[in-house]
C-alpha atoms as one frame of an Amber mdcrd trajectory, in Angstrom:
protein
  -6.425  15.545  11.559  -8.003  11.980  11.965  -6.275  10.033  13.813  -7.096
   6.572  12.373  -5.940   8.194   8.923  -2.536   9.097  10.268  -2.202   5.935
  11.720  -3.284   4.488   8.021  -0.893   6.862   6.423   2.571   6.260   9.052
   2.216   2.127   8.037   3.241   2.893   4.297   7.310   2.515   3.721   8.310
   4.037   0.178  10.319   2.489  -1.356  12.539   3.031  -5.052  10.415   0.659
  -7.692  13.711  -0.593  -8.661  13.753  -2.512  -5.479  10.425  -4.313  -5.746
  10.301  -7.381  -5.944   8.214  -9.149  -9.553   5.124  -9.727  -6.991   5.460
  -5.803  -6.548   5.731  -5.188  -9.639   3.108  -7.135 -11.050   1.263  -4.568
  -8.277   2.299  -1.632  -9.372   1.133  -2.423 -13.468  -2.852  -3.350 -12.117
  -2.958  -0.464 -10.285  -1.978   2.090 -13.325  -4.204  -0.125 -15.268  -6.900
   0.776 -13.080  -6.508   3.740 -12.466  -5.401   4.678 -15.808  -7.100   2.533
 -18.176  -7.599   5.225 -20.754  -3.568   5.457 -21.224  -2.973   1.495 -20.422
  -6.505   0.007 -21.532  -4.883  -3.333 -20.432  -1.852  -4.798 -18.507   0.624
  -5.718 -20.331   0.865  -2.022 -21.539   1.093  -1.101 -17.531   3.889  -3.715
 -17.097   5.511  -3.257 -19.992   5.381   0.954 -19.012   6.597  -0.058 -16.013
   9.160  -2.227 -17.504  10.903  -0.137 -20.146  10.218   3.261 -17.923  12.587
   1.178 -14.616  15.876   1.178 -17.798  15.541   4.826 -18.042  18.152   6.504
 -16.540  17.072   9.693 -16.192  13.791   8.736 -14.502  13.049   8.150 -10.607
  10.197   5.925  -9.403   9.024   5.707  -5.650   5.625   3.227  -4.337   4.088
   3.125  -1.215   3.858  -0.177   0.122   1.518  -1.851   3.143   2.415  -5.173
   4.192   4.254  -6.144   1.128   1.527  -4.788  -1.196   2.118  -1.544  -3.253
  -0.958   0.543  -2.869   0.660   3.523  -5.243   3.425   5.038  -7.188   4.562
   8.186  -9.321   7.382   8.514 -11.264   9.355  11.867 -12.619  11.497  12.254
 -15.844  14.187  14.743 -16.003  14.295  17.436 -18.350  15.348  20.216 -19.910
  18.814  18.607 -18.939  18.076  17.522 -15.632  16.856  21.333 -14.538  12.800
  20.367 -15.002  11.268  17.290 -13.563   7.683  15.979 -15.028   5.258  13.992
 -12.168   3.435  11.128 -14.296   2.290   9.538 -13.449   0.729   9.499  -9.870
  -1.034   6.439  -8.924  -3.268   5.298  -6.088  -5.413   2.849  -5.583  -8.956
   2.452  -5.750  -8.913   1.910  -2.200  -6.244   3.725  -0.438  -7.280   6.604
  -2.211  -8.743   9.972  -0.145  -6.461   9.182   2.714  -3.434  11.276   2.183
  -0.998   9.099   0.052  -1.211  10.456  -3.586   0.212  13.629  -1.353   3.118
  11.851   0.611   4.045  10.016  -2.215   4.584  13.597  -4.366   5.869  15.296
  -1.590   8.630  12.578  -1.526   9.238  12.765  -5.456   9.571  16.433  -4.639
  12.146  16.172  -2.649  13.897  13.746  -5.032  13.786  15.888  -7.614  14.918
  18.518  -5.608  18.099  16.740  -4.666  18.544  16.301  -8.689  18.677  19.822
  -8.923  15.335  20.749 -10.096
């Protein structure tokens, strides 16, 4: 493994998105809008999606943060009485793609799903 890539990934902190500040939530919305613009054609659409989904009791959101900046995030939605979880969405900013950050987020969200019984 390229040592430089490992060090870069080691700088990422995984946070519950409910703990993010307003600036970080906007960063998450920008990533959602830019990387999944077909589903979220405006920044307002992306902000609304995050705001509404954070209110849901059966969804879990995590963000990858480097130096207080959100570089990616993902969430799971509980289905079938908590026996199955749907990954939706997984987004990583363009400049951080293909460096392993998405893989780290997916592994962490899978761990959360398993702890919740999925």
